[in-house]
VOPAGU-2260 file (C-alpha; in pm, 1 decimal, decimal comma):
REM VOPAGU-2260
SITE   aa  ch    i         X         Y         Z
SITE  MET   A    0    1408,3     787,1   -2536,0
SITE  LYS   A    1    1156,8     989,2   -2339,7
SITE  TYR   A    2    1232,3    1342,3   -2235,6
SITE  LYS   A    3    1354,6    1360,9   -1875,6
SITE  LYS   A    4    1071,0    1551,6   -1709,8
SITE  HIS   A    5    1180,5    1607,4   -1352,4
SITE  LYS   A    6    1445,3    1481,5   -1112,6
SITE  ILE   A    7    1306,6    1256,5    -841,3
SITE  LEU   A    8    1481,7    1128,5    -530,7
SITE  VAL   A    9    1350,8     797,1    -391,4
SITE  ILE   A   10    1454,0     700,3     -37,4
SITE  LYS   A   11    1421,4     340,4      89,0
SITE  ASN   A   12    1627,0     137,1     332,8
SITE  ASN   A   13    1598,8    -176,8     123,7
SITE  ARG   A   14    1551,0    -271,1    -236,8
SITE  ALA   A   15    1190,8    -384,4    -271,9
SITE  ARG   A   16     913,9    -121,0    -314,0
SITE  GLY   A   17    1142,0     181,0    -359,6
SITE  TRP   A   18    1340,0      13,7    -635,3
SITE  PHE   A   19    1028,2     -73,9    -835,2
SITE  ILE   A   20     894,1     279,2    -790,7
SITE  SER   A   21    1226,6     400,7    -931,3
SITE  LYS   A   22    1202,6     166,0   -1229,4
SITE  ALA   A   23     845,0     275,4   -1296,3
SITE  LEU   A   24     954,6     641,5   -1289,9
SITE  ILE   A   25    1239,1     571,7   -1531,9
SITE  GLN   A   26     991,6     424,9   -1777,4
SITE  GLU   A   27     791,5     746,0   -1755,6
SITE  GLY   A   28    1097,2     950,1   -1846,9
SITE  TYR   A   29    1197,2    1088,4   -1504,9
SITE  ASP   A   30    1553,5    1135,3   -1391,6
SITE  VAL   A   31    1576,4     913,8   -1079,5
SITE  VAL   A   32    1818,7     904,1    -787,8
SITE  TYR   A   33    1775,9     607,2    -552,2
SITE  LEU   A   34    1908,1     658,1    -196,7
SITE  THR   A   35    1950,7     340,2       6,8
SITE  ASN   A   36    2207,7     165,3     228,8
SITE  LEU   A   37    2516,3     -45,4     152,5
SITE  SER   A   38    2400,8    -341,4     362,2
SITE  VAL   A   39    2107,6    -436,3     140,6
SITE  LYS   A   40    2183,5    -795,0      38,8
SITE  GLU   A   41    2006,6    -763,2    -295,5
SITE  TRP   A   42    2261,2    -517,4    -424,9
SITE  ASP   A   43    2512,1    -807,2    -443,5
SITE  ARG   A   44    2306,6    -930,3    -736,2
SITE  ILE   A   45    2328,5    -617,5    -939,6
SITE  ASN   A   46    2647,3    -412,4    -934,9
SITE  ILE   A   47    2687,2    -207,9    -624,7
SITE  LYS   A   48    2908,1    -470,9    -448,8
SITE  LYS   A   49    3210,4    -302,6    -605,9
SITE  ASN   A   50    3147,8     -17,9    -360,6
SITE  ARG   A   51    3175,8    -238,8     -51,1
SITE  GLY   A   52    3407,7     -82,6     200,0
SITE  LYS   A   53    3343,7     271,0      82,1
SITE  ILE   A   54    3169,1     527,6     302,5
SITE  ILE   A   55    2937,7     619,9      18,9
SITE  GLY   A   56    2860,3     378,2    -263,5
SITE  MET   A   57    2755,4     507,1    -604,8
SITE  ASP   A   58    2657,7     340,0    -927,3
SITE  TYR   A   59    2426,0     360,6   -1225,7
SITE  ILE   A   60    2194,6      55,7   -1238,7
SITE  GLU   A   61    1933,1      17,4   -1513,7
SITE  GLY   A   62    1945,4     392,6   -1575,9
SITE  ILE   A   63    1898,4     483,2   -1209,3
SITE  LYS   A   64    2167,5     665,1   -1009,1
SITE  VAL   A   65    2210,6     471,0    -686,2
SITE  ILE   A   66    2363,5     631,8    -378,6
SITE  ALA   A   67    2420,6     391,5     -88,9
SITE  VAL   A   68    2507,0     520,2     257,5
SITE  PRO   A   69    2653,0     309,5     542,8
SITE  ILE   A   70    2442,5     155,4     813,8
SITE  LEU   A   71    2528,5      -3,1    1147,3
SITE  ASN   A   72    2473,8    -364,3    1049,7
SITE  ILE   A   73    2382,8    -571,1    1353,3
SITE  SER   A   74    2160,1    -806,9    1156,3
SITE  TRP   A   75    2287,0   -1096,2    1369,4
SITE  LEU   A   76    2058,6    -944,3    1634,7
SITE  ASN   A   77    1775,6    -906,5    1386,6
SITE  ARG   A   78    1528,5   -1092,3    1610,4
SITE  ASN   A   79    1573,0    -819,3    1863,9
SITE  PHE   A   80    1341,0    -519,9    1839,2
SITE  ILE   A   81    1604,1    -286,2    1986,4
SITE  ALA   A   82    1858,5    -400,9    1727,6
SITE  LYS   A   83    1618,5    -311,8    1446,4
SITE  LEU   A   84    1559,9      24,6    1606,0
SITE  ILE   A   85    1934,6      94,3    1625,6
SITE  MET   A   86    1985,7      -2,6    1260,8
SITE  ARG   A   87    1707,0     227,7    1147,1
SITE  LEU   A   88    1840,7     514,5    1355,1
SITE  SER   A   89    2184,6     468,3    1203,2
SITE  PHE   A   90    2028,6     477,9     853,8
SITE  SER   A   91    1845,4     798,8     950,2
SITE  ILE   A   92    2177,8     963,5    1047,3
SITE  SER   A   93    2373,6     824,4     750,2
SITE  LEU   A   94    2130,3     975,2     504,0
SITE  PHE   A   95    2283,0    1317,3     575,4
SITE  LEU   A   96    2620,1    1189,7     437,5
SITE  SER   A   97    2462,2    1186,5      93,2
SITE  LEU   A   98    2401,0    1563,6      86,5
SITE  PRO   A   99    2714,3    1649,0    -116,9
SITE  PHE   A  100    2595,9    1409,4    -391,1
SITE  ILE   A  101    2238,5    1535,9    -418,1
SITE  HIS   A  102    2194,7    1848,5    -624,0
SITE  SER   A  103    1869,1    1982,5    -770,5
SITE  ILE   A  104    1570,5    1768,9    -680,5
SITE  ASP   A  105    1211,3    1843,1    -787,4
SITE  ALA   A  106    1036,9    1589,0    -564,8
SITE  ILE   A  107    1125,8    1337,5    -292,7
SITE  ILE   A  108     946,6    1007,0    -256,3
SITE  ASN   A  109    1021,1     895,7      95,9
SITE  CYS   A  110     935,2     527,3     122,1
SITE  ASN   A  111    1031,7     430,0     472,7
SITE  PRO   A  112    1108,5     340,3     749,4
SITE  HIS   A  113     902,4     614,8     900,7
SITE  PRO   A  114     968,8     832,0    1097,5
SITE  PHE   A  115    1343,0     759,3    1061,1
SITE  THR   A  116    1374,7     879,1     701,2
SITE  ASP   A  117    1145,0    1178,4     756,9
SITE  PHE   A  118    1406,2    1396,8     938,0
SITE  PHE   A  119    1628,0    1394,0     631,7
SITE  THR   A  120    1335,6    1440,5     393,6
SITE  ILE   A  121    1204,4    1750,8     569,3
SITE  PHE   A  122    1554,5    1893,6     591,5
SITE  LEU   A  123    1619,5    1828,8     220,0
SITE  LYS   A  124    1276,6    1971,0     126,6
SITE  LYS   A  125    1365,5    2295,0     308,6
SITE  ILE   A  126    1710,1    2348,1     159,0
SITE  LYS   A  127    1629,6    2227,3    -191,9
SITE  GLY   A  128    1272,9    2362,5    -222,2
SITE  SER   A  129    1151,9    2019,3    -329,3
SITE  LYS   A  130     804,6    1868,4    -299,9
SITE  SER   A  131     767,8    1584,8     -53,6
SITE  ILE   A  132     571,6    1265,9    -116,6
SITE  ILE   A  133     551,6    1014,0     169,0
SITE  ASP   A  134     495,8     655,3      71,4
SITE  ILE   A  135     341,8     431,4     343,2
SITE  SER   A  136     391,1      57,7     309,9
SITE  ASP   A  137     469,0     -29,9     672,5
SITE  TYR   A  138     278,6      80,3     983,2
SITE  GLU   A  139     566,4     111,2    1229,1
SITE  LEU   A  140     369,5     265,3    1515,8
SITE  GLU   A  141      76,2      27,2    1489,5
SITE  SER   A  142     315,9    -268,1    1465,6
SITE  ILE   A  143     475,7    -182,2    1799,5
SITE  LYS   A  144     155,0    -289,4    1969,0
SITE  LYS   A  145     221,1    -645,0    1845,5
SITE  ILE   A  146     566,6    -664,6    1998,6
SITE  LYS   A  147     634,2    -771,8    2354,5
SITE  ILE   A  148     835,4    -489,1    2506,9
SITE  ASN   A  149     853,3    -310,5    2837,6
SITE  LYS   A  150     525,8    -123,5    2910,9
SITE  VAL   A  151     702,2     204,1    2997,0
SITE  LEU   A  152     911,9     184,0    2681,1
SITE  PHE   A  153     598,9     104,9    2480,5
SITE  GLN   A  154     415,2     414,4    2615,4
SITE  ILE   A  155     712,8     640,9    2542,1
SITE  MET   A  156     754,2     506,7    2188,7
SITE  ASN   A  157     383,0     515,1    2119,1
SITE  ILE   A  158     341,6     881,8    2226,2
SITE  LEU   A  159     668,6     997,6    2064,4
SITE  GLY   A  160     595,7     804,3    1748,0
SITE  TYR   A  161     249,1     951,0    1713,1
SITE  ILE   A  162     375,7    1306,9    1761,8
SITE  LEU   A  163     657,9    1263,1    1507,8
SITE  LEU   A  164     443,0    1094,7    1243,7
SITE  LYS   A  165     170,0    1356,2    1279,1
SITE  ILE   A  166     429,0    1633,0    1230,4
SITE  PHE   A  167     605,2    1470,2     938,5
SITE  TYR   A  168     298,1    1355,6     752,2
SITE  ASN   A  169     147,6    1703,6     775,0
SITE  LYS   A  170     471,6    1858,4     646,4
SITE  SER   A  171     451,2    1644,2     333,7
SITE  ASP   A  172     263,8    1747,6      20,2
SITE  VAL   A  173     105,8    1411,2     -65,4
SITE  ILE   A  174      61,1    1070,4      94,5
SITE  ILE   A  175      81,2     742,0    -101,2
SITE  THR   A  176     -47,6     422,4      62,0
SITE  HIS   A  177       7,0      68,8     -75,8
SITE  THR   A  178    -355,0     -42,5     -10,9
SITE  THR   A  179    -684,0     136,6      17,7
SITE  SER   A  180    -729,0      10,8     377,2
SITE  VAL   A  181    -427,6     203,3     498,3
SITE  LYS   A  182    -607,5     532,0     432,3
SITE  LYS   A  183    -805,6     458,4     750,3
SITE  ILE   A  184    -484,4     465,2     954,1
SITE  MET   A  185    -366,5     781,3     781,7
SITE  SER   A  186    -680,9     966,8     888,7
SITE  ARG   A  187    -539,6     957,7    1243,1
SITE  TYR   A  188    -247,8    1175,9    1134,7
SITE  THR   A  189    -332,2    1398,5     841,2
SITE  ASN   A  190    -585,7    1515,0     583,6
SITE  LYS   A  191    -326,3    1559,7     312,3
SITE  PRO   A  192    -416,2    1432,7     -36,3
SITE  GLN   A  193    -387,3    1054,0     -54,2
SITE  TYR   A  194    -336,8     811,3    -340,2
SITE  THR   A  195    -323,2     432,3    -344,5
SITE  LEU   A  196     -38,7     262,6    -531,1
SITE  TYR   A  197      -5,7    -115,6    -521,3
SITE  ASN   A  198     346,0    -260,8    -513,0
SITE  SER   A  199     494,6    -299,8    -858,3
SITE  ILE   A  200     631,7    -616,4   -1015,9
SITE  ASN   A  201     845,8    -661,4   -1324,0
SITE  THR   A  202     605,6    -866,9   -1534,7
SITE  ASN   A  203     879,9    -934,3   -1787,9
SITE  ARG   A  204    1095,1   -1106,0   -1526,3
SITE  PHE   A  205     816,4   -1261,9   -1323,2
SITE  LYS   A  206     604,2   -1453,0   -1579,8
SITE  PRO   A  207     486,3   -1803,6   -1662,1
SITE  LEU   A  208     783,7   -2020,5   -1769,3
SITE  SER   A  209     810,7   -2359,4   -1935,3
SITE  LYS   A  210     971,3   -2659,9   -1765,3
SITE  LYS   A  211    1251,0   -2653,1   -2027,4
SITE  ILE   A  212    1349,2   -2296,8   -1927,7
SITE  ILE   A  213    1323,1   -2377,2   -1557,4
SITE  LYS   A  214    1537,7   -2691,3   -1600,1
SITE  ASN   A  215    1821,4   -2494,5   -1756,3
SITE  THR   A  216    1830,4   -2233,6   -1477,5
SITE  LEU   A  217    1750,8   -2387,8   -1141,8
SITE  PRO   A  218    2018,4   -2518,9    -901,4
SITE  ILE   A  219    2046,5   -2899,2    -886,0
SITE  LYS   A  220    1865,8   -2922,1    -546,3
SITE  PHE   A  221    1544,7   -2795,0    -713,1
SITE  LYS   A  222    1564,4   -2988,7   -1039,3
SITE  ASN   A  223    1426,5   -3313,3    -897,0
SITE  LEU   A  224    1102,5   -3127,2    -826,3
SITE  ILE   A  225    1051,8   -3069,1   -1200,2
SITE  TYR   A  226     997,1   -3438,9   -1263,6
SITE  THR   A  227     795,6   -3527,8    -952,9
SITE  GLN   A  228     440,9   -3652,1    -996,5
SITE  LYS   A  229     341,1   -3490,9    -669,8
SITE  LYS   A  230     135,0   -3172,5    -655,4
SITE  LEU   A  231     359,8   -2887,1    -544,6
SITE  PHE   A  232     243,1   -2608,8    -311,3
SITE  MET   A  233     493,2   -2326,4    -282,6
SITE  TYR   A  234     560,4   -2061,3     -14,7
SITE  VAL   A  235     840,9   -1813,9     -82,5
SITE  GLY   A  236     923,2   -1538,1     166,6
SITE  LYS   A  237     981,6   -1457,2     529,6
SITE  TYR   A  238     924,4   -1692,1     823,2
SITE  GLY   A  239     791,4   -1457,7    1090,0
SITE  PRO   A  240     503,2   -1403,3    1331,0
SITE  ILE   A  241     325,0   -1176,3    1086,2
SITE  GLN   A  242     308,0   -1460,9     836,5
SITE  ASN   A  243     190,4   -1718,3    1095,5
SITE  LEU   A  244     308,7   -2005,3     873,5
SITE  THR   A  245     184,0   -2265,8    1119,6
SITE  LYS   A  246    -147,6   -2229,8     934,9
SITE  ILE   A  247      16,4   -2362,2     621,4
SITE  LEU   A  248     172,9   -2652,6     808,8
SITE  LYS   A  249    -171,1   -2748,6     947,3
SITE  LEU   A  250    -310,2   -2738,9     596,7
SITE  ALA   A  251     -23,5   -2957,0     472,8
SITE  LYS   A  252    -102,5   -3215,9     731,5
SITE  GLN   A  253    -467,8   -3217,8     634,2
SITE  ILE   A  254    -399,3   -3241,6     259,8
SITE  TYR   A  255    -137,8   -3520,0     297,3
SITE  LYS   A  256    -410,3   -3782,6     342,0
SITE  PHE   A  257    -585,3   -3687,5      15,9
SITE  ASN   A  258    -313,4   -3720,0    -241,5
SITE  SER   A  259      57,4   -3722,9    -315,7
SITE  ASN   A  260     175,4   -3371,4    -256,9
SITE  LEU   A  261     462,0   -3151,7    -128,4
SITE  PHE   A  262     459,4   -2818,2      52,1
SITE  ILE   A  263     778,2   -2632,7     -27,8
SITE  PHE   A  264     908,3   -2345,8     186,1
SITE  VAL   A  265    1179,7   -2117,3      43,6
SITE  GLY   A  266    1309,5   -1837,1     268,4
SITE  GLU   A  267    1435,6   -1747,1     611,2
SITE  GLY   A  268    1323,7   -1571,8     928,6
SITE  GLU   A  269    1293,6   -1569,5    1302,9
SITE  ASP   A  270    1030,8   -1847,4    1313,3
SITE  GLU   A  271    1234,0   -2096,5    1108,7
SITE  TYR   A  272    1342,2   -2307,5    1407,7
SITE  ASN   A  273     990,3   -2323,0    1552,0
SITE  LEU   A  274     841,4   -2418,7    1213,9
SITE  LYS   A  275    1082,7   -2704,9    1166,1
SITE  LYS   A  276    1022,6   -2814,6    1525,7
SITE  TYR   A  277     644,6   -2811,0    1464,9
SITE  VAL   A  278     687,1   -3026,8    1153,0
SITE  LYS   A  279     888,9   -3282,6    1348,2
SITE  GLU   A  280     666,4   -3290,0    1656,4
SITE  ASN   A  281     352,0   -3331,3    1447,5
SITE  SER   A  282     502,6   -3586,7    1205,4
SITE  ILE   A  283     421,1   -3377,1     897,6
SITE  LYS   A  284     575,8   -3573,6     611,0
SITE  ASN   A  285     498,9   -3358,1     307,2
SITE  VAL   A  286     697,5   -3042,7     393,6
SITE  ILE   A  287    1042,4   -2943,7     260,5
SITE  PHE   A  288    1240,3   -2637,3     366,9
SITE  PHE   A  289    1494,6   -2462,7     145,1
SITE  ASP   A  290    1724,8   -2180,8     248,1
SITE  TYR   A  291    1695,9   -1824,9     124,5
SITE  GLN   A  292    1765,8   -1817,5    -252,4
SITE  PRO   A  293    1905,1   -1541,5    -477,8
SITE  TRP   A  294    1633,5   -1309,0    -604,9
SITE  ASN   A  295    1714,6   -1373,1    -972,5
SITE  ILE   A  296    1608,8   -1738,9    -954,2
SITE  ILE   A  297    1285,7   -1680,9    -758,2
SITE  PRO   A  298    1071,1   -1664,2   -1075,4
SITE  TYR   A  299    1196,9   -2009,6   -1175,8
SITE  ILE   A  300    1126,8   -2151,6    -830,9
SITE  ILE   A  301     773,9   -2013,3    -822,0
SITE  ASN   A  302     706,2   -2164,8   -1165,7
SITE  LEU   A  303     779,5   -2514,5   -1025,9
SITE  SER   A  304     456,1   -2502,2    -830,0
SITE  ASP   A  305     102,4   -2604,0    -903,0
SITE  ALA   A  306     -28,6   -2340,2    -663,0
SITE  CYS   A  307     124,6   -2082,0    -432,5
SITE  LEU   A  308      54,3   -1996,8     -71,6
SITE  VAL   A  309      18,3   -1667,4     113,1
SITE  SER   A  310     -43,3   -1646,6     485,7
SITE  LEU   A  311     -96,0   -1369,3     737,4
SITE  ALA   A  312    -171,6   -1371,4    1109,7
SITE  ASP   A  313    -534,5   -1333,1    1207,1
SITE  ASP   A  314    -521,6    -968,5    1304,4
SITE  ALA   A  315    -708,0    -665,0    1170,6
SITE  LEU   A  316    -379,1    -483,3    1115,3
SITE  TRP   A  317    -246,4    -745,7     877,1
SITE  SER   A  318    -573,6    -756,9     687,7
SITE  MET   A  319    -472,1    -419,5     546,4
SITE  THR   A  320    -144,3    -540,2     393,8
SITE  ILE   A  321     -43,7    -748,6      92,7
SITE  PRO   A  322     274,3    -959,1     119,7
SITE  SER   A  323     532,5    -886,4    -151,8
SITE  LYS   A  324     533,2   -1243,1    -276,2
SITE  PHE   A  325     158,6   -1216,5    -363,7
SITE  PHE   A  326     258,8    -991,3    -654,6
SITE  GLU   A  327     526,7   -1233,9    -774,2
SITE  TYR   A  328     292,9   -1534,4    -754,8
SITE  ALA   A  329      29,6   -1347,0    -959,9
SITE  ALA   A  330     281,5   -1230,7   -1221,3
SITE  CYS   A  331     401,1   -1591,5   -1265,0
SITE  GLY   A  332      39,4   -1691,3   -1336,0
SITE  LYS   A  333      -9,9   -1915,0   -1038,3
SITE  ALA   A  334    -334,3   -1987,4    -852,6
SITE  ILE   A  335    -305,6   -1842,9    -502,7
SITE  ILE   A  336    -417,8   -2007,6    -181,3
SITE  GLY   A  337    -484,5   -1742,0      76,4
SITE  LEU   A  338    -480,2   -1816,4     447,3
SITE  CYS   A  339    -529,6   -1458,3     553,4
SITE  PRO   A  340    -779,7   -1251,3     756,4
SITE  GLU   A  341   -1056,1   -1102,5     543,6
SITE  GLY   A  342    -914,1    -791,2     379,8
SITE  GLU   A  343    -691,1    -680,7      96,2
SITE  VAL   A  344    -550,1   -1021,7      -3,9
SITE  THR   A  345    -884,1   -1207,8      14,4
SITE  ASN   A  346   -1064,0    -927,6    -170,3
SITE  LEU   A  347    -820,2    -941,5    -461,8
SITE  ILE   A  348    -822,8   -1322,9    -483,8
SITE  ASN   A  349   -1203,2   -1330,7    -482,8
SITE  LYS   A  350   -1248,6   -1032,3    -714,3
SITE  TRP   A  351   -1013,9   -1168,5    -978,2
SITE  GLN   A  352   -1106,3   -1533,7    -917,8
SITE  CYS   A  353    -738,7   -1628,0    -909,7
SITE  GLY   A  354    -744,2   -1868,8    -616,4
SITE  VAL   A  355    -920,7   -1977,1    -297,9
SITE  THR   A  356    -930,4   -1821,5      46,2
SITE  TYR   A  357    -963,1   -1977,1     391,9
SITE  SER   A  358   -1253,2   -1797,1     557,3
SITE  SER   A  359   -1393,9   -2064,0     790,6
SITE  THR   A  360   -1275,0   -2242,5    1100,4
SITE  ASN   A  361   -1311,3   -2583,2     935,3
SITE  LEU   A  362    -961,9   -2649,9     802,3
SITE  GLU   A  363   -1053,6   -3005,9     694,6
SITE  GLU   A  364   -1321,0   -2873,7     458,1
SITE  PHE   A  365   -1081,6   -2613,9     320,4
SITE  ALA   A  366    -820,8   -2885,0     264,2
SITE  LYS   A  367   -1072,8   -3068,0      43,9
SITE  ILE   A  368   -1131,9   -2746,0    -157,4
SITE  VAL   A  369    -758,2   -2698,1    -210,4
SITE  ASN   A  370    -706,5   -3064,8    -300,1
SITE  ASN   A  371    -987,7   -3047,4    -559,1
SITE  LEU   A  372    -833,7   -2732,2    -702,2
SITE  VAL   A  373    -485,9   -2873,8    -766,4
SITE  ASN   A  374    -632,1   -3185,9    -919,4
SITE  ASN   A  375    -837,4   -2979,4   -1166,5
SITE  LYS   A  376    -592,2   -2878,0   -1441,2
SITE  GLU   A  377    -851,0   -2666,3   -1626,1
SITE  LEU   A  378    -947,2   -2469,0   -1316,2
SITE  LEU   A  379    -582,7   -2422,1   -1218,9
SITE  HIS   A  380    -513,5   -2287,2   -1569,1
SITE  ILE   A  381    -806,1   -2043,7   -1553,2
SITE  MET   A  382    -712,2   -1918,6   -1208,5
SITE  GLY   A  383    -348,7   -1884,2   -1310,3
SITE  LYS   A  384    -447,3   -1685,4   -1616,2
SITE  ASN   A  385    -667,8   -1460,4   -1400,2
SITE  ALA   A  386    -378,8   -1405,6   -1163,5
SITE  ARG   A  387    -157,3   -1299,6   -1449,8
SITE  ASN   A  388    -425,7   -1060,6   -1579,8
SITE  MET   A  389    -450,5    -909,3   -1232,5
SITE  ALA   A  390     -76,2    -854,0   -1221,9
SITE  GLU   A  391     -66,0    -691,7   -1564,0
SITE  ASN   A  392    -359,7    -461,6   -1487,3
SITE  LEU   A  393    -277,9    -363,9   -1128,0
SITE  PHE   A  394      86,7    -433,5   -1047,0
SITE  SER   A  395     289,2    -381,1   -1368,2
SITE  LEU   A  396     557,2    -117,2   -1388,7
SITE  LYS   A  397     356,8      48,0   -1667,5
SITE  ASN   A  398      46,5      82,8   -1450,3
SITE  SER   A  399     253,6     210,1   -1158,7
SITE  GLY   A  400     439,0     455,4   -1380,7
SITE  ASN   A  401     115,5     597,3   -1515,5
SITE  LYS   A  402     -22,5     653,2   -1166,3
SITE  LEU   A  403     308,4     797,0   -1032,5
SITE  ASN   A  404     310,8    1035,6   -1326,3
SITE  ILE   A  405     -33,3    1169,0   -1223,1
SITE  ILE   A  406      73,5    1197,2    -859,4
SITE  ILE   A  407     399,7    1375,8    -930,9
SITE  GLU   A  408     268,5    1614,4   -1193,4
SITE  SER   A  409     -30,4    1713,2    -976,0
SITE  THR   A  410     202,9    1753,5    -676,3
SITE  LEU   A  411     424,2    1985,6    -879,1
SITE  ASN   A  412     113,1    2181,7    -982,1
SITE  ILE   A  413     144,9    2070,8   -1343,0
SITE  ASN   A  414    -138,5    1925,4   -1542,7
SITE  ARG   A  415    -397,8    2018,6   -1277,8
SITE  LYS   A  416    -666,2    1838,2   -1471,2
SITE  ASP   A  417    -506,2    1505,5   -1375,5
SITE  LYS   A  418    -681,2    1354,1   -1077,9
SITE  GLU   A  419    -670,7    1007,5    -930,0
């Protein structure tokens, strides 16, 4: 076992990025405390459900001490911007309930949502003398511009948000961004040292799997897909305006005439009703929707596919992001079909030659390219292998741990020779 170097507190209101950062730190020998909320649905799949009903939930999961604070859960209003705002404010307040359970901390990695978690981080930094590292994976203020809200409310939130973010970012010691493009946004707020850290993925859990293994694990409703002769295109994730999944439905309609194929959607989101309505109104016959599935069977579902799909709305803001499922597709060794604005996703697909990207206005021509790809087993295999190599080299816990080690040690003024 590695020597526990320093004690790190990671703050995140859900399980995704913050949890993988915590796991990467554990592998590097750090003592990690993960501070989150009790309403995160993913915790039901690991152990913290035994703390349901308690004001503060605590557990040790995979060597990480988890502290979960309450949150005002009005997720039934999740389509409402104000409801999301209220939930995040409640999380911001609840974080202070964890103070009696947090002792000596060397560094805080504050993942988001910003600026809601920053009040607690700055307070904790002051009373504990800890270093503060802000991790940026969402652009809350920039995203407001994409939401239809009252103009007066928008102006107030825009000005207040800018002031708060500028203050908090400049009070931090280091900034981490999840893509290189986000550094452009950060230049508006601060000149603090910046590092880029891609999202991490457990490449031991998400990996290429044989049909035999898939067959023994998947629920019955998916098993028929194992034996189908149709080419399977898979989308797993959220159904929202950012994803603009209508682009995938249009592609499905174009490809239907070429060969026997199925486009499979697995997930949930605010656009679900409209997507199903679009399928019906346009008589798209090669699309199947499945409900949200437990996280532990997602690797098996992804491995059913011949190729996987990632989609983002045509907006410069979303060109700077990488959807979380992109990392999972790559780790499972699947060719990736990108219907995204030119940016981070398309650059990675093209650089690693692990799929194809839609960069023209001629969807019919792109449909031919995609159809040729899935009917070329050798090319699919090569692209899938390239995707897996990309995941191992860029997104693995080992790679993230190495980079986090450099960031933390340099932030704590140790090993000054280490630079990004």
